[in-house]
NUKOL-252841 format. One record per residue (C-alpha): x, y, z; residue number from 1. Coordinates in steps of 0.2 Angstrom, whole numbers, plus 5000, padded with zeros to 4 digits. Example, Ala and Ser with C-alpha at 12.3 -4.5 7.8 and 13.67 -1.06 7.14 Angstrom:
<nodes>
> east, north, up, resi
> 5062, 4978, 5039, 1
> 5068, 4995, 5036, 2
</nodes>
This chain:
<nodes>
> east, north, up, resi
> 5821, 5287, 5515, 1
> 5825, 5303, 5507, 2
> 5829, 5294, 5491, 3
> 5812, 5285, 5491, 4
> 5803, 5302, 5494, 5
> 5813, 5310, 5480, 6
> 5808, 5296, 5468, 7
> 5790, 5297, 5473, 8
> 5789, 5316, 5470, 9
> 5799, 5316, 5454, 10
> 5783, 5316, 5442, 11
> 5776, 5331, 5451, 12
> 5793, 5341, 5450, 13
> 5794, 5337, 5432, 14
> 5777, 5344, 5429, 15
> 5781, 5360, 5439, 16
> 5797, 5363, 5429, 17
> 5787, 5363, 5413, 18
> 5775, 5376, 5420, 19
> 5759, 5378, 5430, 20
> 5744, 5368, 5425, 21
> 5732, 5379, 5417, 22
> 5714, 5379, 5424, 23
> 5699, 5379, 5413, 24
> 5691, 5396, 5412, 25
> 5674, 5397, 5419, 26
> 5662, 5404, 5406, 27
> 5647, 5405, 5418, 28
> 5639, 5423, 5420, 29
> 5639, 5420, 5438, 30
> 5658, 5424, 5438, 31
> 5659, 5437, 5424, 32
> 5662, 5455, 5426, 33
> 5646, 5459, 5418, 34
> 5636, 5450, 5430, 35
> 5645, 5457, 5445, 36
> 5642, 5475, 5438, 37
> 5624, 5471, 5435, 38
> 5622, 5465, 5453, 39
> 5630, 5481, 5460, 40
> 5616, 5492, 5453, 41
> 5624, 5501, 5440, 42
> 5613, 5514, 5430, 43
> 5598, 5524, 5435, 44
> 5589, 5516, 5450, 45
> 5600, 5501, 5450, 46
> 5594, 5496, 5432, 47
> 5600, 5498, 5414, 48
> 5599, 5517, 5410, 49
> 5591, 5514, 5393, 50
> 5577, 5503, 5402, 51
> 5573, 5517, 5414, 52
> 5573, 5530, 5401, 53
> 5561, 5519, 5390, 54
> 5549, 5516, 5404, 55
> 5548, 5535, 5409, 56
> 5547, 5539, 5390, 57
> 5533, 5527, 5388, 58
> 5523, 5535, 5403, 59
> 5526, 5552, 5395, 60
> 5519, 5546, 5379, 61
> 5505, 5538, 5389, 62
> 5502, 5555, 5397, 63
> 5500, 5564, 5380, 64
> 5488, 5550, 5373, 65
> 5476, 5552, 5388, 66
> 5466, 5567, 5384, 67
> 5450, 5563, 5393, 68
> 5442, 5566, 5410, 69
> 5439, 5552, 5422, 70
> 5432, 5559, 5439, 71
> 5432, 5577, 5446, 72
> 5444, 5572, 5460, 73
> 5459, 5573, 5447, 74
> 5456, 5592, 5447, 75
> 5447, 5597, 5463, 76
> 5458, 5587, 5475, 77
> 5474, 5592, 5468, 78
> 5477, 5604, 5454, 79
> 5463, 5617, 5458, 80
> 5468, 5616, 5476, 81
> 5486, 5619, 5471, 82
> 5481, 5634, 5460, 83
> 5472, 5642, 5475, 84
> 5487, 5639, 5486, 85
> 5499, 5647, 5474, 86
> 5489, 5661, 5466, 87
> 5478, 5665, 5481, 88
> 5461, 5664, 5471, 89
> 5451, 5649, 5466, 90
> 5437, 5638, 5472, 91
> 5438, 5624, 5485, 92
> 5424, 5610, 5486, 93
> 5415, 5607, 5502, 94
> 5427, 5593, 5507, 95
> 5440, 5606, 5510, 96
> 5429, 5617, 5521, 97
> 5424, 5601, 5531, 98
> 5443, 5596, 5533, 99
> 5441, 5579, 5524, 100
> 5456, 5582, 5513, 101
> 5473, 5587, 5517, 102
> 5485, 5599, 5508, 103
> 5500, 5587, 5507, 104
> 5497, 5580, 5490, 105
> 5491, 5597, 5482, 106
> 5507, 5605, 5490, 107
> 5518, 5595, 5477, 108
> 5509, 5603, 5463, 109
> 5508, 5620, 5472, 110
> 5527, 5619, 5472, 111
> 5527, 5616, 5454, 112
> 5516, 5631, 5450, 113
> 5526, 5642, 5461, 114
> 5542, 5637, 5451, 115
> 5533, 5641, 5435, 116
> 5527, 5657, 5442, 117
> 5544, 5663, 5447, 118
> 5551, 5657, 5430, 119
> 5537, 5667, 5421, 120
> 5531, 5651, 5413, 121
> 5514, 5650, 5422, 122
> 5504, 5649, 5406, 123
> 5489, 5638, 5404, 124
> 5498, 5625, 5394, 125
> 5511, 5623, 5408, 126
> 5498, 5623, 5422, 127
> 5489, 5609, 5413, 128
> 5503, 5598, 5407, 129
> 5518, 5600, 5418, 130
> 5509, 5592, 5434, 131
> 5503, 5577, 5423, 132
> 5521, 5575, 5416, 133
> 5528, 5575, 5433, 134
> 5515, 5562, 5438, 135
> 5519, 5552, 5423, 136
> 5538, 5552, 5428, 137
> 5533, 5545, 5445, 138
> 5523, 5531, 5437, 139
> 5537, 5527, 5425, 140
> 5549, 5525, 5440, 141
> 5536, 5514, 5449, 142
> 5536, 5503, 5434, 143
> 5555, 5501, 5435, 144
> 5554, 5497, 5454, 145
> 5541, 5484, 5451, 146
> 5553, 5476, 5438, 147
> 5568, 5477, 5450, 148
> 5558, 5469, 5464, 149
> 5554, 5454, 5454, 150
> 5571, 5453, 5446, 151
> 5579, 5453, 5463, 152
> 5567, 5441, 5470, 153
> 5567, 5429, 5456, 154
> 5576, 5432, 5439, 155
> 5577, 5443, 5424, 156
> 5565, 5433, 5413, 157
> 5551, 5433, 5426, 158
> 5554, 5452, 5429, 159
> 5552, 5455, 5410, 160
> 5535, 5447, 5410, 161
> 5529, 5456, 5425, 162
> 5535, 5473, 5417, 163
> 5526, 5468, 5400, 164
> 5510, 5464, 5409, 165
> 5511, 5481, 5419, 166
> 5514, 5491, 5402, 167
> 5499, 5482, 5394, 168
> 5486, 5486, 5407, 169
> 5473, 5497, 5400, 170
> 5468, 5503, 5417, 171
> 5485, 5508, 5422, 172
> 5487, 5517, 5405, 173
> 5471, 5526, 5409, 174
> 5475, 5531, 5427, 175
> 5494, 5532, 5429, 176
> 5496, 5549, 5422, 177
> 5481, 5557, 5431, 178
> 5483, 5569, 5446, 179
> 5473, 5557, 5457, 180
> 5477, 5553, 5475, 181
> 5474, 5535, 5470, 182
> 5488, 5536, 5457, 183
> 5500, 5543, 5469, 184
> 5494, 5530, 5481, 185
> 5498, 5516, 5469, 186
> 5515, 5524, 5465, 187
> 5520, 5524, 5484, 188
> 5513, 5507, 5487, 189
> 5524, 5500, 5473, 190
> 5539, 5509, 5480, 191
> 5535, 5502, 5497, 192
> 5533, 5485, 5490, 193
> 5551, 5486, 5483, 194
> 5558, 5489, 5500, 195
> 5546, 5477, 5509, 196
> 5555, 5462, 5518, 197
> 5548, 5448, 5507, 198
> 5556, 5432, 5509, 199
> 5572, 5431, 5499, 200
> 5572, 5450, 5495, 201
> 5589, 5459, 5495, 202
> 5581, 5476, 5493, 203
> 5572, 5476, 5509, 204
> 5573, 5491, 5520, 205
> 5560, 5493, 5534, 206
> 5562, 5512, 5536, 207
> 5560, 5516, 5518, 208
> 5545, 5505, 5515, 209
> 5537, 5512, 5531, 210
> 5540, 5530, 5525, 211
> 5532, 5526, 5508, 212
> 5517, 5518, 5517, 213
> 5515, 5533, 5529, 214
> 5516, 5545, 5514, 215
> 5502, 5535, 5505, 216
> 5492, 5536, 5521, 217
> 5494, 5555, 5522, 218
> 5488, 5557, 5504, 219
> 5474, 5545, 5505, 220
> 5470, 5537, 5523, 221
> 5462, 5522, 5515, 222
> 5479, 5517, 5508, 223
> 5483, 5508, 5524, 224
> 5470, 5495, 5520, 225
> 5482, 5486, 5508, 226
> 5496, 5487, 5520, 227
> 5486, 5480, 5536, 228
> 5490, 5462, 5532, 229
> 5508, 5466, 5526, 230
> 5512, 5476, 5542, 231
> 5505, 5462, 5553, 232
> 5515, 5449, 5543, 233
> 5531, 5459, 5545, 234
> 5528, 5461, 5563, 235
> 5525, 5442, 5565, 236
> 5541, 5437, 5556, 237
> 5552, 5450, 5565, 238
> 5562, 5443, 5579, 239
> 5565, 5459, 5588, 240
> 5547, 5465, 5589, 241
> 5550, 5479, 5602, 242
> 5564, 5486, 5592, 243
> 5553, 5486, 5576, 244
> 5539, 5496, 5585, 245
> 5550, 5508, 5595, 246
> 5564, 5512, 5582, 247
> 5554, 5511, 5566, 248
> 5535, 5510, 5567, 249
> 5533, 5524, 5580, 250
> 5546, 5536, 5573, 251
> 5540, 5535, 5555, 252
> 5522, 5536, 5561, 253
> 5524, 5551, 5572, 254
> 5535, 5561, 5560, 255
> 5523, 5559, 5545, 256
> 5508, 5563, 5556, 257
> 5517, 5578, 5563, 258
> 5522, 5584, 5546, 259
> 5504, 5582, 5540, 260
> 5497, 5592, 5555, 261
> 5509, 5606, 5552, 262
> 5505, 5607, 5533, 263
> 5486, 5607, 5536, 264
> 5488, 5619, 5550, 265
> 5496, 5632, 5539, 266
> 5483, 5631, 5525, 267
> 5467, 5627, 5535, 268
> 5472, 5641, 5548, 269
> 5468, 5629, 5562, 270
> 5473, 5612, 5568, 271
> 5464, 5599, 5558, 272
> 5466, 5580, 5559, 273
> 5462, 5576, 5541, 274
> 5465, 5557, 5542, 275
> 5453, 5555, 5556, 276
> 5440, 5566, 5547, 277
> 5442, 5556, 5531, 278
> 5440, 5539, 5540, 279
> 5426, 5544, 5550, 280
> 5416, 5551, 5535, 281
> 5420, 5537, 5523, 282
> 5422, 5522, 5534, 283
> 5414, 5524, 5550, 284
> 5399, 5534, 5545, 285
> 5399, 5528, 5527, 286
> 5392, 5545, 5521, 287
> 5401, 5542, 5504, 288
> 5386, 5532, 5499, 289
> 5378, 5549, 5495, 290
> 5388, 5548, 5479, 291
> 5381, 5531, 5474, 292
> 5380, 5514, 5482, 293
> 5383, 5497, 5475, 294
> 5380, 5479, 5481, 295
> 5393, 5470, 5492, 296
> 5399, 5459, 5478, 297
> 5402, 5473, 5465, 298
> 5421, 5473, 5466, 299
> 5422, 5454, 5463, 300
> 5409, 5454, 5449, 301
> 5413, 5470, 5441, 302
> 5427, 5481, 5449, 303
> 5442, 5469, 5449, 304
> 5437, 5460, 5432, 305
> 5435, 5476, 5423, 306
> 5452, 5484, 5429, 307
> 5461, 5467, 5426, 308
> 5452, 5465, 5409, 309
> 5460, 5451, 5399, 310
> 5474, 5450, 5412, 311
> 5461, 5441, 5423, 312
> 5464, 5423, 5417, 313
> 5483, 5425, 5418, 314
> 5481, 5432, 5436, 315
> 5471, 5417, 5441, 316
> 5483, 5405, 5433, 317
> 5498, 5415, 5441, 318
> 5490, 5413, 5459, 319
> 5490, 5394, 5456, 320
> 5508, 5393, 5450, 321
> 5517, 5406, 5461, 322
> 5528, 5400, 5475, 323
> 5521, 5400, 5493, 324
> 5531, 5415, 5498, 325
> 5520, 5426, 5488, 326
> 5504, 5421, 5496, 327
> 5505, 5436, 5508, 328
> 5503, 5447, 5493, 329
> 5488, 5437, 5487, 330
> 5481, 5439, 5505, 331
> 5484, 5458, 5504, 332
> 5474, 5459, 5487, 333
> 5460, 5449, 5494, 334
> 5459, 5459, 5510, 335
> 5459, 5475, 5501, 336
> 5445, 5470, 5490, 337
> 5435, 5463, 5504, 338
> 5437, 5478, 5515, 339
> 5432, 5490, 5501, 340
> 5417, 5478, 5498, 341
> 5410, 5482, 5515, 342
> 5408, 5501, 5510, 343
> 5393, 5506, 5501, 344
> 5401, 5518, 5489, 345
> 5412, 5509, 5476, 346
> 5423, 5515, 5462, 347
> 5435, 5506, 5450, 348
> 5450, 5518, 5455, 349
> 5448, 5514, 5473, 350
> 5456, 5497, 5470, 351
> 5469, 5503, 5457, 352
> 5484, 5501, 5470, 353
> 5482, 5482, 5470, 354
> 5484, 5481, 5451, 355
> 5504, 5481, 5452, 356
> 5503, 5467, 5464, 357
> 5491, 5457, 5452, 358
> 5504, 5460, 5438, 359
> 5517, 5450, 5448, 360
> 5505, 5435, 5447, 361
> 5502, 5438, 5429, 362
> 5520, 5437, 5426, 363
> 5521, 5420, 5434, 364
> 5508, 5414, 5423, 365
> 5517, 5420, 5407, 366
> 5533, 5413, 5414, 367
> 5525, 5396, 5416, 368
> 5516, 5395, 5399, 369
> 5523, 5381, 5389, 370
> 5513, 5382, 5374, 371
> 5504, 5397, 5365, 372
> 5515, 5410, 5373, 373
> 5516, 5421, 5357, 374
> 5497, 5419, 5355, 375
> 5494, 5424, 5373, 376
> 5506, 5440, 5371, 377
> 5497, 5445, 5355, 378
> 5480, 5442, 5364, 379
> 5485, 5453, 5379, 380
> 5491, 5467, 5369, 381
> 5477, 5468, 5356, 382
> 5463, 5466, 5369, 383
> 5470, 5480, 5380, 384
> 5474, 5492, 5366, 385
> 5456, 5496, 5361, 386
> 5450, 5501, 5379, 387
> 5466, 5510, 5382, 388
> 5464, 5521, 5366, 389
> 5445, 5523, 5368, 390
> 5446, 5528, 5386, 391
> 5461, 5539, 5383, 392
> 5456, 5548, 5367, 393
> 5437, 5547, 5366, 394
> 5427, 5543, 5382, 395
> 5422, 5558, 5392, 396
> 5433, 5571, 5383, 397
> 5419, 5584, 5381, 398
> 5422, 5592, 5398, 399
> 5440, 5596, 5393, 400
> 5437, 5601, 5375, 401
> 5425, 5615, 5380, 402
> 5438, 5623, 5391, 403
> 5448, 5633, 5377, 404
> 5432, 5640, 5371, 405
> 5428, 5646, 5389, 406
> 5445, 5653, 5390, 407
> 5442, 5664, 5374, 408
> 5426, 5671, 5382, 409
> 5436, 5675, 5397, 410
> 5450, 5684, 5388, 411
> 5437, 5695, 5378, 412
> 5438, 5713, 5384, 413
> 5423, 5720, 5392, 414
> 5414, 5703, 5390, 415
> 5398, 5700, 5400, 416
> 5397, 5682, 5395, 417
> 5391, 5670, 5408, 418
> 5392, 5651, 5409, 419
> 5378, 5639, 5415, 420
> 5385, 5622, 5418, 421
> 5371, 5609, 5417, 422
> 5382, 5594, 5422, 423
> 5385, 5583, 5437, 424
> 5394, 5592, 5451, 425
> 5412, 5598, 5447, 426
> 5413, 5589, 5431, 427
> 5424, 5602, 5423, 428
> 5440, 5610, 5430, 429
> 5439, 5629, 5432, 430
> 5453, 5642, 5436, 431
> 5468, 5631, 5431, 432
> 5464, 5629, 5413, 433
> 5456, 5647, 5411, 434
> 5466, 5659, 5422, 435
> 5454, 5673, 5420, 436
> 5460, 5683, 5434, 437
> 5479, 5683, 5429, 438
</nodes>
């Protein structure tokens, strides 16, 4: 029996004596070191360092190329308030005396102003541009987070198309570097979306996304509108619902509200529930209509088509070809537009936070184009270039161009010059670009 077994195993022993059989080397990137290092999140914010620096650099360039005024709120709800918080003089609009606005967002810029003051760099140029540059950096990081989200959910090719659509958007160019509460709301919403537990996401973190949503709510209470369907969807999909509410929803909500109450107590000098005052004034009482009212369909017929511009056909196509798991994002966009449509006072910037979500669907459209892809790319770039340059360099720049002249009058010794502004209320900034009393 042993002889039979020995003869049967003879070919295999001979093969072993000549050396081990060499296996074919796998060339797939799935097994390569480069792929494994990419998956571990090397670089800044888990992405290629050069890509992050390019995105931030693009937004800084964007900041320098936007030299116009949009709405008074970019000054009177942030920078002018921060100036008064830091230097103890300035003017606050009626919204602050009525407790409709909170000090949480201006506090960020007040911290910057205080640092500039301590460094002896609180010059007019720094007071104007440093806050905007900081906002531009936040927006650049948000662009990267949007890219990373899609890359983790799908693939790099689709992420590049979403990133391309985001950078091409004329309205994002126009708003992303302004010190508007809507801009920070859009940034925080993008951060929250990155951590949101979408199906197939490996970047989900319930605590982090809830913190981002809570911060957006503190800055602008209507920010919660976008997240109502997403929060309910998360709750419905969660198996341990009690743990989600007790361990995450409640602690994050209580902590952020307590922080907001304390900050507002310090600067108002009394306990003020800003978020309730804001919602009561703008939503329940609808007193925002004092600043103008529009028909219910305005966001569908003008608002969304204008801010999407030539992205609109790609957005519609993307909605049709995107996988079903992204339908919740489409529901969030539709819910937001419908809810804002119920309010009389409407503005383009109110729905700005839904724009990054729309870019995801635009990316799906480009990724699924089989023909005319190069023509579509050229069309999107050129059609957004003109409105971006016009609104950033020409449209409504007079309110800012007159400020250096006013500053020279202010710096003239023994000047008795007075200024009569015959413009809509709060159309120009004041103490921050003038610094008369320094």
